[in-house]
C-alpha positions as CSV (number, residue, x, y, z in Angstrom):
1,M,3.7,-19.8,44.2
2,T,5.1,-22.2,41.6
3,V,3.9,-24.2,38.9
4,W,3.2,-27.9,40.8
5,E,1.1,-25.6,44.0
6,F,-0.3,-24.3,42.1
7,A,-1.8,-26.8,41.0
8,C,-2.1,-28.7,44.0
9,A,-4.3,-25.5,44.6
10,R,-6.6,-25.6,42.0
11,Q,-6.8,-29.5,42.1
12,G,-8.2,-29.4,45.9
13,W,-10.7,-26.8,44.7
14,D,-12.3,-28.5,41.5
15,Q,-12.6,-31.6,44.5
16,A,-14.1,-29.0,47.6
17,Y,-16.5,-26.7,44.7
18,G,-17.2,-29.4,42.6
19,S,-15.8,-28.8,39.0
20,K,-18.0,-30.2,35.8
21,K,-15.6,-31.3,34.3
22,E,-16.5,-33.0,30.7
23,T,-15.2,-36.4,30.4
24,A,-14.9,-38.4,26.8
25,A,-17.0,-41.5,27.7
26,A,-15.1,-45.4,27.3
27,M,-14.0,-46.9,24.7
28,S,-15.7,-49.6,24.1
29,D,-13.3,-53.3,24.1
30,E,-13.5,-54.4,20.7
31,R,-12.4,-50.4,19.3
32,L,-9.7,-51.5,21.9
33,A,-8.8,-54.4,19.9
34,E,-9.5,-52.5,16.8
35,L,-6.5,-50.7,17.6
36,G,-4.8,-52.9,18.9
37,I,-4.8,-52.4,22.1
38,E,-3.7,-55.6,23.9
39,G,-4.9,-56.4,28.4
40,F,-7.8,-55.0,29.0
C-alpha cells in the first residue's frame, strides 16, 4: 500500500467511525489584523 492509499483509507475510516480530532479555536478578526493578515 502506498502512502497516499493509506491516507485515503484513514480518511475514510475517520469519516465512517467519527474520529474526533481536536481543532484549534478560530482567530478573531482583530487578532488576524494584528498579525498583518488581510483579506479575511
